[in-house]
C-alpha positions in Angstrom: -7.9 31.5 10.4 -5.8 32.2 7.4 -4.6 29.4 5.2 -2.8 28.9 1.9 -4.6 25.8 0.5 -8.0 24.3 1.2 -8.2 20.6 0.5 -11.5 18.7 0.4 -12.3 15.1 0.7 -14.7 14.2 -2.1 -17.2 11.4 -1.1 -19.5 12.4 1.7 -17.9 15.8 1.9 -18.6 17.4 -1.5 -20.7 14.5 -3.0 -23.7 12.8 -1.5 -22.8 9.1 -1.6 -26.4 8.2 -1.1 -27.7 10.0 -4.1 -27.0 7.1 -6.5 -29.3 4.7 -4.7 -31.9 7.3 -4.1 -32.0 8.3 -7.7 -32.3 4.7 -8.9 -35.0 4.0 -6.4 -37.1 6.8 -7.8 -37.1 5.3 -11.3 -40.1 3.2 -12.5 -39.9 -0.5 -11.9 -37.5 -0.3 -8.9 -39.9 -1.4 -6.2 -37.3 -3.8 -4.6 -34.7 -1.0 -4.4 -37.3 1.6 -3.3 -38.0 -0.6 -0.2 -34.4 -0.7 1.0 -32.4 2.0 -0.8 -31.3 3.8 2.3 -30.0 0.7 4.0 -28.4 -0.5 0.8 -26.6 2.9 0.4 -25.4 2.7 4.0 -24.1 -0.9 3.4 -22.5 0.1 0.2 -20.6 3.0 1.8 -19.6 1.0 4.9 -18.1 -1.8 2.8 -16.3 0.7 0.6 -14.5 2.0 3.6 -13.9 -1.4 5.2 -12.4 -2.7 1.9 -10.0 0.3 1.5 -8.8 -0.2 5.1 -8.3 -3.9 4.6 -6.4 -3.5 1.4 -4.2 -0.8 2.9 -3.3 -3.0 5.9 -2.7 -6.2 3.9 -0.9 -4.5 1.0 -3.3 -5.5 -1.7 -4.2 -2.2 -3.4 -6.9 -2.0 -6.0 -8.3 1.3 -7.3 -11.5 2.8 -5.8 -13.6 1.9 -8.8 -12.9 -1.8 -8.2 -13.6 -1.4 -4.5 -16.8 0.5 -5.3 -18.0 -2.4 -7.5 -17.1 -5.1 -5.0 -18.8 -3.3 -2.1 -21.9 -2.8 -4.2 -22.0 -6.5 -5.0 -21.9 -7.3 -1.3 -24.7 -4.8 -0.6 -26.9 -6.0 -3.4 -26.6 -9.6 -2.2 -27.4 -8.6 1.3 -30.6 -7.1 0.2 -31.5 -9.8 -2.3 -31.0 -7.7 -5.4 -27.9 -9.4 -6.7 -29.7 -11.2 -9.5 -30.5 -7.9 -11.3 -27.4 -7.0 -13.4 -29.2 -4.1 -15.0 -29.7 -2.5 -11.6 -26.1 -3.0 -10.7 -25.0 -1.2 -13.9 -27.5 1.6 -13.3 -26.2 2.2 -9.8 -22.6 2.2 -10.9 -23.4 4.7 -13.7 -25.2 7.0 -11.2 -22.2 6.7 -8.8 -20.1 8.4 -11.5 -22.7 11.3 -11.4 -23.2 11.8 -7.7 -25.0 14.9 -6.6 -23.1 17.6 -4.8 -24.5 18.8 -1.6 -26.6 22.0 -2.0 -24.1 24.4 -0.5 -21.0 23.1 -2.3 -20.9 25.3 -5.3 -21.6 28.5 -3.3 -18.9 27.6 -0.8 -16.3 26.9 -3.4 -17.2 30.1 -5.3 -16.8 32.2 -2.1 -13.5 30.6 -1.3 -12.2 31.3 -4.8 -13.4 34.9 -4.7 -11.4 35.3 -1.5 -8.3 34.1 -3.3 -8.1 30.6 -1.8 -6.6 27.7 -3.6 -9.1 24.8 -3.5 -8.5 21.1 -4.5 -9.7 17.6 -3.8 -7.7 14.8 -2.1 -9.7 11.6 -2.4 -9.5 7.8 -2.4 -11.4 8.0 -5.7 -9.7 7.0 -8.9 -8.8 9.9 -11.2 -11.5 9.0 -13.7 -14.2 8.9 -11.0 -13.2 12.3 -9.6 -13.2 13.9 -13.1 -16.6 12.4 -13.8 -18.1 13.5 -10.5 -16.8 17.1 -10.6 -17.9 17.5 -14.2 -21.4 16.1 -13.5 -21.8 18.4 -10.4 -20.5 21.4 -12.4 -17.8 22.3 -9.9 -14.7 21.4 -11.9 -14.0 25.1 -12.7 -13.8 25.9 -9.0 -11.0 23.4 -8.2 -7.3 23.8 -8.8 -6.6 20.1 -8.9 -8.0 16.6 -8.2 -5.5 14.6 -6.2 -6.1 10.8 -6.1 -4.4 8.3 -3.7 -3.7 6.3 -6.9 -0.6 8.3 -7.2 0.9 6.5 -4.1 -1.1 3.2 -4.3 -2.6 3.3 -0.7 -5.7 4.6 0.8 -6.2 7.3 3.4 -5.4 7.8 6.2 -1.9 6.7 5.3 0.5 9.6 5.8 1.8 9.4 2.2 -1.7 10.3 0.9 -1.7 13.6 2.7 1.9 14.2 1.6 0.5 14.5 -1.9 -0.9 17.9 -1.0 2.5 19.2 0.1 4.2 17.9 -3.0 1.7 19.3 -5.3 1.3 22.8 -3.8 4.8 23.3 -2.2 3.3 24.4 1.1 3.9 23.5 4.7 1.6 21.3 6.7 0.3 24.2 8.8 -0.6 26.1 5.6 -3.2 23.5 4.7 -6.8 23.4 5.8 -8.2 19.9 5.2 -12.0 19.5 5.1 -13.7 16.1 5.4 -17.0 14.7 6.5 -15.3 11.4 7.6 -14.2 11.5 11.2 -11.4 9.0 10.6 -10.1 11.1 7.7 -10.1 14.3 9.7 -8.3 12.5 12.5 -5.6 11.2 10.0 -5.1 14.7 8.5 -4.9 16.2 12.0 -2.3 13.7 13.0 -0.3 14.5 9.8 -0.3 18.2 10.8 -3.0 19.8 8.7 -5.5 22.3 10.1 -8.7 20.2 9.9 -12.4 20.9 9.6 -14.7 18.0 10.3 -18.1 18.4 8.5 -20.3 16.5 10.9 -23.4 16.2 8.8 -24.9 13.5 11.0 -24.3 15.0 14.4 -22.1 12.2 15.5 -19.6 12.1 18.4 -16.0 12.8 17.7 -14.1 9.6 16.9 -11.8 8.3 19.6 -8.7 8.2 17.4 -5.2 9.8 17.4 -5.7 13.3 16.0 -8.8 15.4 16.5 -10.3 18.0 14.2 -9.6 21.6 15.0 -13.1 22.7 13.9 -16.5 21.1 13.5 -19.2 22.3 11.2 -22.7 21.1 10.4 -22.1 21.6 6.6 -19.8 23.5 4.3 -21.8 26.8 4.4 -19.9 28.4 7.2 -16.4 27.4 5.9 -15.5 30.7 4.1 -16.2 32.8 7.2 -14.3 30.3 9.4 -11.2 30.5 7.1 -11.5 34.3 7.0 
């Protein structure tokens, strides 16, 4: 499958969104977090997504850093940790330094060696994406970091995917879009991109308009898939 541009979602696709809570839970004196970090990370992520969808529908956009803080506040309160402001600040700091999945750098390197253009299209605010890619050491392997802040609405709105066409001057069928979020893969498919869903958790395909063309367990097999 030949393509002109490979576009990656960031959070959950390149970056492990649970790594912030996991790293904080391993620090001394974090017994309360250590007891619930996995559930807190799940709640944090779920609320992030729910808040982006809600804001898109009601037309009340706020950037992803604000959404990330608001969703963390909800998760901390749910788990009885909301009276620890130092923990809140630590988690937010770590979120700007999320770990990349183990295969990410190798995959991006292989794609670049094969002449592929690689970029990110993310809900993340520009400063968040710059920080995460720098911390993970993959900024040199990406041609651009595209943020939905340029259009003021979250994925899967069609105008977010249009950012790719405007930036690279390509046709929809020349773009391969890679995401670990089923709803994102569905939205990109509906827009007309070739899509790869990275199904890290072995979940069923979402019952949504638009279905991914390909499904992988992780990003390791992507270079061979693209050819």
